[in-house]
C-alpha positions as CSV (number, residue, x, y, z in Angstrom):
1,M,10.3,-8.1,-9.9
2,L,7.0,-7.5,-8.3
3,V,7.0,-10.5,-6.0
4,S,10.1,-12.2,-4.6
5,K,10.2,-15.8,-3.6
6,D,11.9,-14.8,-0.3
7,E,9.3,-12.2,0.6
8,P,6.0,-13.0,2.3
9,L,3.1,-12.5,-0.2
10,Q,1.2,-10.5,2.3
11,S,3.8,-7.7,2.3
12,S,4.4,-7.7,-1.5
13,M,4.2,-4.5,-3.5
14,P,1.0,-5.5,-5.4
15,N,-0.8,-6.7,-2.3
16,V,0.1,-3.6,-0.2
17,G,-0.9,-1.4,-3.2
18,F,-4.3,-3.2,-3.3
19,L,-4.8,-2.6,0.5
20,V,-3.9,1.1,0.0
21,L,-6.4,1.4,-2.9
22,R,-9.1,-0.3,-0.9
23,F,-8.5,2.1,2.0
24,L,-8.6,5.1,-0.3
25,E,-11.8,4.0,-1.9
26,K,-13.5,4.0,1.5
27,Q,-12.5,7.6,2.1
28,P,-15.2,10.2,1.3
29,D,-12.8,12.5,-0.6
30,K,-10.4,9.7,-1.8
31,R,-7.5,11.2,0.1
32,A,-5.5,10.1,3.1
33,T,-2.3,10.8,5.0
34,L,0.6,8.5,5.3
35,G,-0.2,8.1,9.0
36,S,-3.8,7.0,8.3
37,I,-2.6,4.6,5.6
38,A,0.0,3.1,8.0
39,K,-2.6,2.8,10.7
40,N,-4.9,0.9,8.4
41,L,-2.1,-1.4,7.2
42,R,-1.4,-2.3,10.8
43,K,-4.8,-3.9,10.9
44,N,-3.5,-6.3,8.2
45,N,-0.3,-7.1,10.1
46,I,1.9,-4.9,8.0
47,R,3.8,-3.0,10.6
48,K,7.1,-1.9,8.9
49,Y,7.6,1.1,6.7
50,R,9.3,-0.8,3.8
51,P,6.1,-2.6,2.5
52,L,4.2,0.8,2.7
53,M,6.9,2.6,0.7
54,F,7.1,-0.2,-1.9
55,G,3.3,-0.3,-2.2
56,L,3.2,3.4,-2.8
57,V,6.0,3.1,-5.4
58,F,4.1,0.3,-7.1
59,L,1.0,2.6,-7.3
60,H,3.1,5.4,-8.7
61,S,4.7,3.0,-11.3
62,I,1.3,1.9,-12.6
63,D,0.5,5.7,-12.9
64,Y,-2.3,5.5,-10.3
65,C,-1.1,8.4,-8.1
66,K,-2.0,11.7,-9.6
67,R,-1.1,15.2,-8.4
């Protein structure tokens, strides 16, 4: 399930994945560290590591992350 009824929509996997993608597209070389992604997510009131990890898992599951 991508979105749980008990979870705030702001910290759902698809939303956090979208925020990560938007951050990556602003980077000149389309790369970022976990620290810089977490720092950017704090601006959107996502302060815990769980939504970040689930967002990255979501991006991996839709085969966006490449080596």
